[in-house]
N, C-alpha and C positions, 0 to 999 in steps of 0.2 A: 200691488207693491209687496215685495218680500222684505219684511222687517226682522227676520230672524238674524241673530247675531252670527255666531260661527257654529261649528260642530260641537264646540264646548262652550262653557260659560265664561271662559277667559276672554277679556277684551284685549285687542291687539292694536298698537299704534306703530306706524312707520314714521320715523323721525330722521330726516336727512341732516347730516352733520351732527348726529346725536352722540358722538364720542367725546365732545368737548363743549365748553362754553354753555350758551343758553340751551342748545339742543340736549346736552347731557343733563342739565338741570331739569329740563322738561321731562325727560325719560325717568329720572329719579323721582320727580314729583308725581308722575303717573304711577310709578311702582308703589308708592305709598298709598295709592288708591286702588291697588290690586290690578293695575293694567300692565300687561307685558309689552315689550317693545322689540321691534326690528330697527336697529340703529345703523346708520351708514358712517363710514369714515373715508377720507381721501387717500391717506398713505400711512398714517401712524397706527399700525395694528396693535402695538402694546397699549396705547391709550384707549383704543376701542375695547380691548380685553379687560382693561381696568374698569371701564364703564359697565360692561356686562357683569363683572363681579359685584360691583356696587349695587346694581339693580337686583341681582339674585340674592344679595344679603338682605334685601327688604322683602323677600318672599315672592317676587315676581320672576318671570322668565325673560330672557333676552337673547337675541342673535345679532351679531355684527356682520355687516356685508360691506365690501369695498364698492365705492361709487365715485366716479368723477361726475359731479352734478352738471358740468358744462359740456359733457361729451354725449350728445344724443345718440351716437352710433352704438353705444353700449347699453342703451336702455332696454332693448329687447331681451338681451341676456340677463340683465339685472332683474327684470320682471320674473323671469323663470327662476332666478335665485330666490326671489321673494316667495314664490310658490313653495319652494323647498323649505324655506325658513318657516312658513306658516305650518307646513306639515309637521316640522319638528316641535312647533308650539301647540300642536293638536287642534289646528284651525284650518279653515279654507279661505277665509276672507279677512280683510282689514276692517277695523272699526274707525280708525282715525288716521289721517295723513297730515303731518306737520312739515311743510316746506321751509326748512330752516337753514340749510347749507348756504354758505356765502363767503365772499371775500370782500375786503375793503380796498379803497383807493383814496388817498388824500393828496389831491393834485389840483392845481388851479385849472380853470376852464381852458385857458390859452396854452397850457403845457400838457394837457391830456392827449395821449397819442391814440391813433385809430386802433392799434393793437390792444391797448389797455381798455378802451371803450368796448371793443368786441368781446374781450374776456369777461367783462362785467355782464354784458348782454347774454353771453352763453350760459353763465352760471345763474344769474338772478332773474332772467326773464324767459329766454328760450328754453332753458333747462326745466324751469318750473312748469311752463306751459306743456311741454311734451312729456315730461315724466308723469305729471298728473293725468294727462290723457292716456298714457300707457297703463297706469295703475287703476283706472276707473273700473275695469271689469273685476278687479279684486277688492274693491271698496263696497262694503255692504250698503244696501238701501237703508236710509236712516243714519248713515255714518256722518262724519264731520271732517272738514278740511280747515286747517289754519295756515295761512301764508304770512311769513314774517316780512314786515316792512321796516320803517324807521321814522323817528320823529323828524328827520330831515326832509320829509315830504311836506310837512306843515310849516317849518321855519327853515331859513337858509343860512348856512355857515360856509364861508369860503373854503374851497377845496373839495367840495362834495357834489359838484354838479352832475357828474356822470353816474355815480352811485345812487344819488337821490332820484335821478331820472328813471333808473331801472325800478326802484321801489315805487315810484309813482305809478308806473305801468302795472306793477303787481296789484296795486290797490284797485285799479280799474278792472283788471282781470278777475279779481275776487268778486266784484259785483256781478260780472257776467257769468261766472261759474255758479254763483248763488241762484241766478235767474234760470240758467239752463239745467242745473242739476236739481232744482226744486221738485220736479216731478218724481224724483227718486227719494225725496225726503232728506237729501244731503244738505246740511248747512255749511256755508263757507264764510269765513271771517278773516280779517286782517288784524294782526297784533303788531303794533308799532312801538318798539322799545325806544327809550331815550338813550343817553350815553351810559353805557354799562361797563363796569370794571371787570373785563375779561381779557383774554389774549387776542381778541379780535383786533385787526388792523395793527398788529405788532404790539398790542397791549397799551395803546396810547393813553386811554383813560385810567387804566389800572396802575401803570408803571411810571407815568409822567406826573410828578406832583403839581406842576404848574397847570397842566390841562385839567387835572382833577379839581384843583382849586377853582378854575374858571367855570367848570361844569357845576360845581357846588353852588357858586354864586348866582348862576342863572336858573337854578332849580328851586321851586317854592319850598320843598321839604329840606333843602339845605345840604344835599350831598349827591354824589354820583350814585347811580343805580348799581345793584349787585345781582348776580344770577338768581339768587333766591327771591328777588322781587319779580322775576319774570316767569320762571318755570312753573311755580304754583298757580299763577294766574292763567297760564295756558291750560294747565291740567283742569282747572275749574271751568274754563270756557268750554272744554270738550265734554264736560260732564252733563248729565241730564238736568242739573240745576239750571243750565243755560241753553236748554234745547230750543228756545224761541228767539235766541239771538242769531241773526242771519244778515249777511251782506254788510257788516259793520266794520269800520276802522276803529280799533280800540287802542288808544295811545297809553303806554305804560311808562311814564317818564318822570314821575314825582312832581309834575308841573313845571316843565322846562319852558322858558321863554313865554311866559304868560303876559 
């Protein structure tokens, strides 16, 4: 097994959806630990550039690449773009992969359309499966993968059946990846945030006072989550301090629905 990091001492993370929300917070938290990042964005380049600037202000390096996480046809070209980004960062391999990009859907089971279901499937399951597969040759032996799930796989709230089903599949996939990639020393874990006040799903938790109040009432620590509750935790999980944590689902929800 080759446990060398990269051609330099710089550690590199690839974070999908890293231009905003939890992905951006994770990239910033990693930057505070000296980890540089390749972040992806879907369409908002100015926001991605802002994230890169924030990371660089902390002394790390960053490159932003466009990616539609639900379009597997572009993954081959994306991997080549990642190779180019690694070269800019003075490396040849990734140390960490964080599969964070995602979209939300708040719709009852009986009203969810096949098109909506398929879109969630492409982004949250098919995209994660095949992007990870394509990136494996660039992930160093001894590296780490974190897949983002949701507290909604443990408890059920109306309107989340399709979304939560995809995340449930990701949790199963995580265990299989941990088993199959173990020979390369790659640890794979799931992080399952609770309700977080970001712009996700139209900012429902952040911008709707009633939903925020309901979330606070069902959380043991008495408030909705913030991005700063999640990004540092993922950064810690990726560190050597947690090298023996593998194939786990770690919920980060402040104690929702206990």
